[in-house]
Backbone as CSV, one residue per row, in Angstrom:
resi,resn,N_x,N_y,N_z,CA_x,CA_y,CA_z,C_x,C_y,C_z
1,MET,77.001,155.986,109.634,76.993,155.201,108.422,78.352,155.250,107.748
2,MET,79.013,156.404,107.732,80.328,156.538,107.114,81.380,155.752,107.893
3,ASP,81.177,155.609,109.214,82.152,154.881,110.019,82.153,153.384,109.695
4,THR,81.046,152.839,109.276,80.982,151.403,109.017,81.499,151.040,107.626
5,LEU,81.514,151.961,106.675,81.971,151.661,105.321,83.439,151.240,105.290
6,PRO,84.375,151.955,105.939,85.767,151.507,105.918,85.967,150.130,106.557
7,ILE,85.221,149.827,107.603,85.349,148.514,108.229,84.844,147.448,107.277
8,SER,83.755,147.697,106.611,83.199,146.748,105.663,84.155,146.571,104.481
9,LEU,84.718,147.650,103.998,85.680,147.589,102.903,86.930,146.835,103.344
10,ARG,87.379,147.064,104.553,88.537,146.359,105.102,88.241,144.860,105.193
11,THR,87.039,144.521,105.605,86.651,143.115,105.698,86.670,142.463,104.322
12,VAL,86.162,143.167,103.325,86.153,142.642,101.959,87.588,142.460,101.460
13,LYS,88.448,143.445,101.705,89.843,143.348,101.284,90.538,142.169,101.981
14,THR,90.280,141.990,103.251,90.879,140.880,103.991,90.393,139.548,103.435
15,ALA,89.104,139.459,103.183,88.547,138.223,102.628,89.148,137.924,101.259
16,LEU,89.296,138.933,100.411,89.904,138.742,99.098,91.359,138.303,99.222
17,ALA,92.079,138.911,100.134,93.478,138.531,100.346,93.577,137.082,100.798
18,LEU,92.692,136.663,101.694,92.696,135.275,102.156,92.352,134.310,101.028
19,LEU,91.407,134.693,100.193,91.047,133.856,99.043,92.212,133.727,98.079
20,LEU,92.901,134.822,97.808,94.060,134.776,96.920,95.167,133.902,97.510
21,LEU,95.391,134.023,98.808,96.402,133.214,99.469,96.038,131.729,99.400
22,ALA,94.793,131.416,99.664,94.338,130.025,99.606,94.463,129.479,98.187
23,SER,94.114,130.299,97.206,94.228,129.887,95.811,95.684,129.628,95.439
24,ALA,96.581,130.495,95.865,98.009,130.324,95.583,98.545,129.061,96.245
25,MET,98.107,128.789,97.476,98.561,127.593,98.170,98.035,126.340,97.492
26,ALA,96.792,126.354,97.065,96.210,125.202,96.370,96.936,124.965,95.057
27,HIS,97.262,126.034,94.338,97.970,125.900,93.068,99.378,125.369,93.299
28,ALA,100.029,125.801,94.350,101.384,125.352,94.654,101.406,123.860,94.975
29,GLU,100.336,123.328,95.509,100.261,121.914,95.854,99.624,121.069,94.756
30,GLU,99.422,121.652,93.584,98.856,120.897,92.470,99.742,119.687,92.182
31,ARG,99.102,118.545,92.032,99.835,117.320,91.740,99.627,116.981,90.279
32,LYS,100.744,116.716,89.583,100.637,116.293,88.195,101.800,115.386,87.835
33,ASN,101.733,114.812,86.686,102.745,113.886,86.199,103.824,114.701,85.484
34,TRP,104.730,115.282,86.252,105.721,116.224,85.739,106.642,115.611,84.690
35,TYR,106.932,114.325,84.799,107.877,113.689,83.881,107.191,112.802,82.847
36,ASN,105.882,112.867,82.793,105.104,112.086,81.832,105.411,110.590,81.946
37,ASP,105.576,110.108,83.181,105.801,108.687,83.395,104.528,107.921,83.043
38,PRO,104.658,106.772,82.371,103.462,106.013,82.014,102.735,105.511,83.259
39,PHE,101.411,105.548,83.203,100.566,105.189,84.340,99.218,104.767,83.791
40,GLU,98.805,103.537,84.113,97.554,103.026,83.540,96.920,102.018,84.489
41,GLN,95.601,101.992,84.484,94.890,100.999,85.282,94.790,99.726,84.459
42,ALA,95.246,98.606,85.042,95.210,97.315,84.357,93.913,96.572,84.645
43,THR,93.491,96.599,85.911,92.251,95.931,86.302,91.484,96.870,87.226
44,GLY,90.176,96.698,87.309,89.401,97.634,88.119,88.141,97.067,88.715
45,ALA,88.204,95.853,89.240,86.995,95.206,89.739,86.664,95.520,91.193
46,ILE,87.579,96.126,91.944,87.313,96.408,93.357,87.018,97.903,93.486
47,ALA,85.747,98.251,93.490,85.344,99.658,93.485,85.796,100.402,94.737
48,GLN,85.740,99.762,95.909,86.101,100.445,97.152,87.590,100.741,97.240
49,CYS,88.372,100.308,96.277,89.810,100.575,96.285,90.083,102.055,96.042
50,GLY,89.201,102.737,95.357,89.417,104.151,95.064,90.394,104.322,93.920
51,THR,91.079,105.443,93.897,92.049,105.692,92.847,93.446,105.771,93.440
52,VAL,94.416,105.698,92.575,95.817,105.706,92.973,96.476,106.925,92.341
53,ASN,97.350,107.592,93.084,98.027,108.780,92.562,99.109,108.464,91.551
54,GLY,99.685,107.278,91.614,100.731,106.912,90.672,101.869,107.916,90.662
55,PRO,102.264,108.397,89.481,103.406,109.309,89.407,103.050,110.781,89.636
56,LEU,101.873,111.068,90.182,101.497,112.456,90.437,102.310,113.004,91.600
57,ARG,102.930,114.164,91.377,103.778,114.790,92.389,103.486,116.280,92.447
58,THR,103.813,116.880,93.577,103.776,118.337,93.652,105.024,118.852,92.934
59,LYS,105.065,120.133,92.668,106.238,120.708,92.010,107.484,120.509,92.874
60,ALA,107.348,120.681,94.175,108.482,120.498,95.076,108.995,119.056,95.036
61,GLU,108.087,118.102,95.004,108.495,116.692,94.925,109.185,116.401,93.597
62,ALA,108.667,116.973,92.512,109.275,116.770,91.196,110.680,117.364,91.153
63,LEU,110.853,118.536,91.730,112.183,119.148,91.768,113.147,118.316,92.613
64,ALA,112.660,117.749,93.707,113.505,116.904,94.548,113.915,115.635,93.810
65,ASP,113.055,115.118,92.934,113.359,113.915,92.152,114.279,114.197,90.965
66,ALA,114.351,115.434,90.534,115.057,115.772,89.292,116.521,115.330,89.322
67,HIS,117.226,115.616,90.400,118.648,115.266,90.458,118.837,113.753,90.317
68,HIS,118.048,112.991,91.054,118.143,111.528,91.005,117.872,111.013,89.594
69,ARG,116.849,111.553,88.951,116.494,111.102,87.601,117.606,111.415,86.605
70,ILE,118.166,112.600,86.690,119.246,112.987,85.782,120.480,112.119,86.035
71,GLU,120.827,111.947,87.299,121.996,111.134,87.655,121.827,109.699,87.175
72,ARG,120.656,109.128,87.373,120.410,107.754,86.941,120.529,107.645,85.428
73,GLY,119.983,108.595,84.709,120.077,108.572,83.249,121.506,108.701,82.763
74,ASN,122.247,109.638,83.324,123.647,109.827,82.923,124.489,108.603,83.252
75,SER,124.351,108.072,84.453,125.129,106.907,84.864,124.835,105.702,83.981
76,CYS,123.595,105.515,83.652,123.183,104.387,82.830,123.875,104.438,81.463
77,VAL,123.858,105.601,80.833,124.476,105.756,79.513,125.994,105.652,79.616
78,LEU,126.600,106.356,80.582,128.057,106.358,80.715,128.617,104.971,81.054
79,ASN,127.857,104.163,81.785,128.296,102.817,82.139,127.936,101.778,81.085
80,GLY,127.339,102.229,79.979,126.990,101.315,78.893,125.843,100.379,79.213
81,LEU,125.043,100.720,80.206,123.922,99.860,80.596,122.643,100.159,79.826
82,CYS,122.617,101.291,79.148,121.447,101.620,78.326,121.892,102.544,77.198
83,GLU,121.068,102.620,76.185,121.395,103.455,75.036,121.134,104.928,75.355
84,PRO,121.702,105.842,74.552,121.396,107.257,74.759,119.882,107.465,74.778
85,GLY,119.434,108.302,75.656,118.002,108.467,75.897,117.683,107.989,77.295
86,GLY,118.623,107.187,77.815,118.549,106.801,79.202,117.567,105.701,79.520
87,PRO,117.450,105.403,80.807,116.631,104.292,81.258,115.129,104.569,81.193
88,TYR,114.748,105.785,80.848,113.320,106.125,80.820,112.705,105.916,79.445
89,MET,113.546,105.744,78.431,113.090,105.723,77.050,112.079,104.605,76.772
90,HIS,112.254,103.442,77.391,111.375,102.304,77.108,110.217,102.174,78.097
91,ASP,110.089,103.121,79.012,109.045,103.019,80.045,107.630,102.870,79.488
92,PRO,107.236,103.650,78.466,105.869,103.461,77.957,105.631,102.049,77.405
93,GLU,106.612,101.515,76.706,106.511,100.158,76.148,106.445,99.123,77.269
94,ILE,107.311,99.255,78.261,107.314,98.328,79.394,105.979,98.385,80.117
95,ASN,105.487,99.587,80.382,104.222,99.757,81.097,103.081,99.076,80.337
96,ARG,103.038,99.312,79.037,101.983,98.706,78.205,102.043,97.177,78.287
97,HIS,103.254,96.602,78.217,103.400,95.142,78.270,103.027,94.583,79.644
98,VAL,103.325,95.303,80.698,102.942,94.842,82.039,101.421,94.869,82.186
99,VAL,100.785,95.938,81.709,99.318,96.008,81.759,98.713,94.834,81.001
100,GLU,99.219,94.560,79.808,98.718,93.429,79.006,98.943,92.105,79.723
101,ALA,100.108,91.946,80.353,100.405,90.709,81.081,99.443,90.518,82.249
102,LEU,99.164,91.592,82.981,98.234,91.491,84.115,96.821,91.174,83.643
103,GLN,96.412,91.781,82.551,95.063,91.539,82.032,94.904,90.110,81.512
104,ALA,96.001,89.450,81.184,95.947,88.080,80.673,95.897,87.035,81.786
105,VAL,96.108,87.442,83.038,96.083,86.494,84.159,94.637,86.367,84.643
106,PRO,94.013,85.176,84.451,92.592,85.021,84.815,92.269,85.390,86.255
107,GLY,93.088,85.052,87.207,92.796,85.318,88.610,92.838,86.782,89.000
108,LEU,93.354,87.650,88.135,93.459,89.071,88.472,92.259,89.888,88.022
109,GLN,91.300,89.263,87.400,90.133,90.001,86.930,89.280,90.520,88.087
110,ARG,89.508,90.004,89.294,88.796,90.476,90.488,89.721,91.328,91.356
111,SER,90.515,92.182,90.745,91.440,93.058,91.472,91.312,94.470,90.911
112,ALA,92.016,95.406,91.508,92.079,96.778,90.996,93.542,97.198,91.052
113,ILE,94.230,97.035,89.927,95.676,97.260,89.894,96.023,98.348,88.885
114,TRP,96.840,99.304,89.341,97.389,100.352,88.489,98.873,100.058,88.306
115,VAL,99.377,100.394,87.129,100.778,100.159,86.807,101.422,101.486,86.431
116,SER,102.562,101.766,87.038,103.366,102.908,86.609,104.798,102.419,86.447
117,THR,105.504,103.018,85.506,106.875,102.608,85.223,107.759,103.834,85.201
118,GLU,108.873,103.731,85.921,109.842,104.820,85.986,111.229,104.197,85.986
119,HIS,112.013,104.525,84.993,113.376,104.010,84.764,113.431,102.490,84.866
120,LYS,112.527,101.847,84.151,112.424,100.380,84.056,112.009,99.717,85.362
121,TRP,111.593,100.528,86.338,111.080,99.994,87.587,109.560,100.089,87.530
122,VAL,108.905,98.969,87.700,107.450,98.888,87.612,106.868,98.905,89.017
123,LYS,105.886,99.765,89.221,105.195,99.822,90.507,103.761,99.344,90.302
124,LEU,103.354,98.365,91.099,101.976,97.874,91.090,101.297,98.432,92.327
125,GLU,100.207,99.177,92.123,99.456,99.773,93.225,97.994,99.393,93.077
126,GLY,97.297,99.324,94.185,95.869,99.062,94.138,95.467,98.000,95.122
127,CYS,94.367,97.308,94.808,93.773,96.349,95.737,93.686,94.954,95.139
128,ILE,93.938,93.991,95.994,93.807,92.582,95.639,92.929,91.906,96.683
129,GLU,92.393,90.746,96.331,91.561,90.004,97.273,92.356,88.978,98.068
130,SER,93.493,88.514,97.518,94.211,87.419,98.158,95.707,87.518,97.884
131,GLU,96.458,86.755,98.667,97.905,86.687,98.455,98.226,85.967,97.149
132,GLN,97.332,85.073,96.705,97.531,84.415,95.412,97.489,85.443,94.282
133,GLN,96.604,86.426,94.398,96.561,87.491,93.391,97.858,88.301,93.418
134,ARG,98.379,88.598,94.601,99.640,89.334,94.713,100.754,88.569,93.989
135,THR,100.867,87.287,94.309,101.908,86.462,93.701,101.766,86.427,92.185
136,ALA,100.542,86.244,91.710,100.307,86.184,90.263,100.649,87.508,89.582
137,ALA,100.277,88.626,90.213,100.554,89.946,89.634,102.056,90.209,89.583
138,LEU,102.747,89.925,90.674,104.186,90.155,90.723,104.921,89.283,89.712
139,GLU,104.522,88.019,89.608,105.174,87.116,88.650,104.923,87.567,87.213
140,ALA,103.713,87.997,86.918,103.401,88.468,85.556,104.236,89.695,85.211
141,ALA,104.374,90.614,86.153,105.167,91.823,85.900,106.651,91.497,85.770
142,ARG,107.145,90.589,86.592,108.568,90.209,86.551,108.968,89.581,85.230
143,ARG,108.041,88.894,84.592,108.356,88.197,83.339,108.435,89.123,82.138
144,VAL,108.004,90.357,82.268,108.034,91.287,81.137,109.481,91.700,80.855
145,PRO,109.916,91.567,79.597,111.291,91.957,79.259,111.580,93.418,79.615
146,MET,112.798,93.679,80.014,113.348,94.986,80.360,112.944,95.480,81.748
147,VAL,112.087,94.780,82.473,111.715,95.190,83.828,112.897,94.919,84.742
148,GLU,113.378,95.954,85.443,114.507,95.792,86.370,114.047,95.479,87.794
149,PHE,112.983,96.127,88.237,112.445,95.904,89.577,110.929,95.939,89.505
150,VAL,110.293,95.212,90.415,108.850,95.312,90.594,108.629,95.768,92.031
151,ILE,107.939,96.876,92.178,107.656,97.443,93.489,106.206,97.123,93.842
152,ASP,106.021,96.417,94.923,104.703,95.939,95.350,104.066,96.941,96.307
153,LYS,103.037,97.631,95.836,102.252,98.538,96.679,100.785,98.089,96.690
154,LEU,100.576,96.792,96.531,99.226,96.235,96.521,98.751,96.028,97.952
155,VAL,97.478,96.288,98.199,96.906,96.110,99.531,95.664,95.238,99.445
156,ARG,95.369,94.610,100.563,94.142,93.830,100.694,93.223,94.613,101.618
157,PRO,92.110,95.159,101.104,91.194,95.909,101.971,90.753,95.051,103.159
158,GLY,90.881,95.626,104.338,90.462,94.929,105.547,91.528,94.025,106.150
159,ALA,92.635,93.819,105.447,93.708,92.963,105.967,94.848,93.839,106.464
160,GLU,95.680,93.278,107.326,96.875,93.995,107.766,97.870,93.949,106.604
161,ASN,98.273,95.118,106.135,99.136,95.182,104.967,100.579,95.434,105.376
162,VAL,101.471,94.687,104.778,102.892,94.745,105.071,103.598,95.427,103.916
163,GLN,104.571,96.272,104.226,105.379,96.915,103.190,106.332,95.882,102.597
164,HIS,106.305,95.703,101.277,107.143,94.721,100.621,108.321,95.427,99.945
165,GLU,109.462,94.771,99.930,110.670,95.297,99.302,110.579,95.100,97.787
166,PRO,111.198,95.991,96.998,111.261,95.784,95.550,111.975,94.483,95.231
167,VAL,111.550,93.835,94.175,112.124,92.540,93.793,112.706,92.661,92.392
168,ARG,113.966,92.223,92.251,114.616,92.223,90.945,114.232,90.917,90.242
169,PRO,113.713,91.006,89.010,113.384,89.787,88.273,114.651,89.016,87.913
170,PRO,114.553,87.678,87.825,115.719,86.918,87.374,115.950,87.177,85.889
171,HIS,117.204,87.322,85.502,117.519,87.546,84.076,118.309,86.408,83.544
């Protein structure tokens, strides 16, 4: 009986160590909105679309983005292209206006579109039923003042989806 107690205790210690390791790994991969980038669902009629991660990143991804974000902000101010506060300052306002613009397009009420904005670049993610919806969504987002690029990450469930290049709105 005494011989089995150390083995049982060792098993418990090993199991606890594995649980702690798994917990630490899960915590390390936690995804969150590290930079508080605006992110909102504009339409939500396609239930099978699921959810979109938007600006959620792991800590490692956020750290990898940090240099680019700082450089873009500094360059923007130093080149006189934006006011102090950098290109991220108007993102919440831009995001809100894009969401409102999408909600005002009658044909988009049968879509599931999320909007995120980062340094005046708007990303549209989610599901659409047709290419006409894609065109309408992109045009509505492009017309919003201060939008520099619109990134199309919209998909059609069941259709072959093509990666689209970011589009600069005409100014």
